[in-house]
Wavefront OBJ file of the C-alpha trace (Angstrom):
o trace
v 131.012 90.632 171.138
v 127.074 90.988 171.814
v 126.398 94.546 169.776
v 127.913 92.410 166.602
v 126.113 90.177 167.407
v 122.771 91.855 167.364
v 123.960 94.406 164.656
v 124.178 91.086 162.147
v 120.631 89.790 163.233
v 118.735 92.935 162.385
v 120.513 92.980 159.211
v 119.655 89.418 158.881
v 116.154 90.103 159.069
v 116.112 93.548 157.278
v 117.301 91.903 153.878
v 115.048 88.731 154.179
v 111.747 91.282 154.931
v 113.434 93.393 152.084
v 113.095 90.258 149.540
v 110.268 90.076 149.054
v 107.848 90.054 145.742
v 108.067 93.033 143.156
v 105.349 95.120 142.397
v 106.052 94.012 138.786
v 106.375 89.805 140.433
v 102.514 90.538 142.170
v 101.342 92.178 138.709
v 102.803 88.819 136.562
v 101.113 86.454 139.332
v 97.579 88.421 138.848
v 97.807 88.831 135.391
v 98.921 84.879 135.245
v 95.421 84.513 137.554
v 93.017 86.631 135.388
v 94.212 85.145 132.207
v 93.696 81.189 133.515
v 90.114 82.385 134.734
v 89.429 83.800 131.409
v 90.665 80.473 129.905
v 88.760 78.635 131.738
v 85.495 80.757 131.005
v 86.359 80.044 127.171
v 87.025 76.345 127.904
v 82.935 76.730 129.356
v 81.753 78.219 126.506
v 83.301 76.108 124.125
v 82.072 72.980 125.554
v 78.777 74.080 125.824
v 78.424 75.570 122.206
v 79.772 72.019 121.174
v 76.822 70.416 123.466
v 74.447 72.430 121.993
v 75.864 71.957 118.583
v 75.372 67.777 119.069
v 71.461 68.661 120.111
v 70.471 69.950 117.177
v 72.398 67.504 115.065
v 70.613 64.879 116.185
v 67.612 66.583 116.445
v 67.690 66.884 112.775
v 68.996 63.404 112.403
v 65.743 62.197 114.622
v 63.445 64.360 112.459
v 64.707 63.216 108.902
v 64.533 59.478 110.371
v 60.884 60.451 110.935
v 60.773 61.574 107.915
v 62.520 59.100 105.614
v 60.034 56.355 107.953
v 56.854 58.064 106.688
v 58.223 58.497 102.920
v 59.387 54.298 103.506
v 55.635 53.843 104.665
v 53.875 56.013 101.395
v 55.889 54.201 99.509
v 55.207 50.300 101.118
v 51.645 51.359 101.038
v 51.825 52.204 97.340
v 53.462 49.405 95.602
v 51.524 46.444 97.892
v 49.133 45.389 95.494
v 46.686 42.896 96.106
v 47.328 39.360 96.600
v 47.149 37.305 93.664
v 44.581 34.628 94.288
v 46.118 31.084 93.694
v 45.443 28.647 91.070
v 42.190 26.431 90.714
v 42.379 22.985 90.490
v 40.970 20.641 88.183
v 38.595 19.922 90.874
v 37.673 23.437 91.995
v 37.522 23.963 87.995
v 34.815 21.577 87.764
v 32.426 22.620 90.374
v 32.437 26.119 89.287
v 31.637 25.239 86.247
v 28.960 22.837 87.419
v 27.513 25.722 89.274
v 27.722 27.674 86.338
v 25.447 25.178 83.845
v 22.906 24.039 86.595
v 22.149 28.461 87.677
v 21.613 26.967 91.256
v 19.036 24.570 90.751
v 19.671 21.619 92.890
l 1 2 3 4 5 6 7 8 9 10 11 12 13 14 15 16 17 18 19 20 21 22 23 24 25 26 27 28 29 30 31 32 33 34 35 36 37 38 39 40 41 42 43 44 45 46 47 48 49 50 51 52 53 54 55 56 57 58 59 60 61 62 63 64 65 66 67 68 69 70 71 72 73 74 75 76 77 78 79 80 81 82 83 84 85 86 87 88 89 90 91 92 93 94 95 96 97 98 99 100 101 102 103 104 105 106
């Protein structure tokens, strides 16, 4: 009985050791790791490209706003006319006529 038990124990251990992953399974696992790394690198590159594109668009928008502001300021400068004098009252008109007539005489 002792010999039979030892024989079964050795056979069981040999079976457990031989049930490890095969070469194909190891290759598939390694390929999956490589694919995962490649996907992660691609995602990083895509996010960097997206960030650079967003920065370029923001710079372009800022430059457009600056150009629009300059154009608006120049347009406002051109369209601004001299303020019109307020209309004179009857008394101011009389005083002005008197100054013209008297010509500075007392």
